[in-house]
N, C-alpha and C positions, 0 to 999 in steps of 0.2 A: 596454553591460551588463557588470557586474562579479560574477564568482562569488566568494563569500567562502569557501565550504567546504560540507560536508555530512556527513551521517550515513548509515551503511548497516547495516541489520540483517538477518541471515539466521536464519530460524528453520526447524528440522528437526524433524518428528515421524514416528514409526513406529507403525503400528497393526497388531494381530493381531486378526483376526476368524475365528471358527469355532465348531464344535460342542464344547462342554466334553468333556474327556477324550479324544475322539477326535482332535482336532487337535493334541493333545500327544504323541501316539504317534510313537516314533522313525522309522519307515520309512514308514508310510502316513499320517502326520498331515497332510502336505500336500494330500491328496485331501479333507480335511474342514475346510479353512480357507484363509485367504489372509493375506497381509501386504501393507501399503501404506506407502509412504514419500513424505511430503510435504514440499517445501522451498518456503518463501516468502521473497521478498526485498523489503525496503522501503528505498527511498532518499529522503532528504530533502536538498534542495539549496537553499542560500541564494543568491539572485541579487539584486543591487541595480541598478536602472535610474535613474540621476539624471535629474531634470526641473528645468528653470528655471521658477520660479513668480514671476511679476512683479506679479500682482495677485490680489485675492481671488477674482475670477471664475476666473482660471487655476487657482487652488488648488481651488475647488469643481469644476471641470471634471475635474480629475485625480482627485479623491476619488470623484466619481460614476462615473468610468470603472472604477476599482479595485472599487467596490461592484458594478457590473454584472458584472465578470469573476468576483468571488468568488461571487455568486449563480448563475452558470452552472455552478459546480462542486458546487452543493448536491445534485443527483441522485447524484453519485458518492460523496458522503459517506456516504449511507445504506447503499450496497453495499460500501464499504471499497475501491473500486477507482477509480483516477485515470486520466484519459486520457493 
C-alpha cells in the first residue's frame, strides 16, 4: 500500500452557558454559569493499494469487494464518526 498524503482539520469552539446578567458579574459570575471548550480533529488520508486485474471477472470481484467495504461504513456516515 502507498500513502499519498492527507489533510488534517482541527476545529476549536468555546461556549458560555449561564443565567443572563448573573453569569457576567466579575467575582461571583462563575457560580451562575459555565464554560465549555470543544476540540474536534478530522483526518483524511489517501492510501492506494495496487491490484493486478487480469480479466473482467477479477475486475468485478475487486469492485464488489470495495462496494461491500463502503456499505459497511454507512452506519458511521450518519453519526459522523468513523472506526
